C-alpha positions as CSV (number, residue, x, y, z in Angstrom):
1,M,-14.0,-16.1,-13.3
2,L,-15.0,-15.7,-9.7
3,S,-16.4,-12.3,-8.9
4,I,-15.0,-10.6,-5.8
5,N,-16.4,-7.6,-3.9
6,K,-15.5,-4.1,-4.9
7,S,-13.5,-3.5,-1.8
8,L,-10.9,-6.0,-3.1
9,Q,-11.1,-5.1,-6.8
10,K,-10.1,-1.4,-6.3
11,Y,-6.8,-2.5,-4.7
12,F,-5.4,-4.5,-7.5
13,F,-4.0,-1.6,-9.4
14,C,-3.6,2.1,-8.8
15,K,-2.6,4.6,-11.4
16,T,0.6,6.6,-10.9
17,N,1.6,9.0,-13.7
18,G,-0.6,6.9,-16.1
19,N,1.2,3.7,-15.2
20,K,-0.6,0.8,-13.5
21,K,1.0,-0.3,-10.2
22,I,-0.1,-2.8,-7.6
23,D,-1.5,-0.9,-4.6
24,W,0.9,-1.0,-1.6
25,R,-1.9,-2.3,0.7
26,L,-2.5,-5.3,-1.5
27,A,1.3,-5.8,-1.8
28,E,1.6,-5.8,2.0
29,T,-1.4,-8.2,2.4
30,I,0.1,-10.6,-0.1
31,G,3.5,-10.4,1.7
32,I,1.8,-11.2,5.1
33,L,-0.1,-14.1,3.5
34,L,3.1,-15.5,1.9
35,G,5.2,-15.1,5.0
36,D,2.8,-16.2,7.8
37,G,-0.4,-17.1,6.2
38,H,-2.5,-20.0,5.1
39,I,-5.6,-20.0,2.8
40,S,-7.9,-22.9,3.5
41,K,-10.2,-24.3,0.9
42,V,-11.9,-26.6,3.4
43,E,-12.7,-24.0,6.1
44,N,-13.2,-21.1,3.6
45,S,-10.9,-18.9,5.8
46,I,-7.7,-17.0,5.6
47,F,-5.3,-17.5,8.5
48,V,-2.2,-15.7,9.7
49,S,-0.2,-17.0,12.6
50,G,2.5,-15.5,14.7
51,H,4.2,-15.2,18.1
52,I,2.0,-14.0,21.0
53,N,4.3,-11.0,21.5
54,D,3.2,-9.7,18.0
55,Q,-0.4,-9.2,19.0
56,F,0.1,-5.4,19.0
57,Y,1.2,-5.6,15.4
58,Y,-1.7,-7.8,14.4
59,R,-4.3,-5.7,16.2
60,N,-3.0,-2.3,15.0
61,R,-1.6,-3.1,11.6
62,V,-2.8,-6.3,10.1
63,M,-6.4,-6.3,11.2
64,P,-7.1,-2.7,9.9
65,L,-5.3,-3.6,6.7
66,F,-7.4,-6.7,6.2
67,K,-10.6,-4.7,7.0
68,K,-9.6,-2.2,4.3
69,I,-8.7,-4.7,1.7
70,F,-11.3,-7.4,2.3
71,G,-14.1,-5.4,3.8
72,L,-14.3,-7.7,6.8
73,M,-12.7,-7.5,10.2
74,P,-10.7,-10.7,11.1
75,H,-10.6,-12.2,14.5
76,L,-7.5,-12.6,16.6
77,Y,-7.1,-15.6,18.9
78,H,-4.6,-16.8,21.4
79,V,-3.6,-20.4,20.8
80,K,-4.0,-22.2,24.1
81,G,-0.9,-23.9,25.5
82,K,1.4,-22.2,22.9
83,N,3.1,-18.8,22.6
84,A,1.2,-18.1,19.4
85,C,-1.7,-16.1,18.1
86,L,-3.9,-16.8,15.1
87,L,-5.7,-14.2,13.0
88,Q,-8.7,-15.6,11.1
89,L,-10.8,-14.1,8.3
90,N,-13.8,-16.1,7.4
91,S,-14.8,-15.5,3.8
92,K,-15.7,-18.1,1.2
93,T,-15.4,-15.6,-1.6
94,H,-11.9,-14.4,-0.7
95,S,-10.7,-17.9,0.1
96,L,-11.8,-19.3,-3.3
97,F,-10.4,-16.3,-5.1
98,F,-6.9,-16.9,-3.6
99,N,-7.2,-20.6,-4.2
100,K,-7.8,-20.2,-8.0
């Protein structure tokens, strides 16, 4: 099994009244990745794309969430010639983990 850093491990489950539940931060991250994300084996990166008008959401919600979950701050780019932005997190460890 691929080992992942402790910042990600602690978010898999949280205990509530003795029951294990998935942490809300991890659940939100998975939802973002399923809705607008892409995990690249080739580039060892995690991408999330969206409309340029959603930059405030990405900067103030998604980037801090990814920093908390993955322990790394992603980069936000404007896609030239398009009304799109791209959030990119470069991490071979996390990319391989999600591609298993």
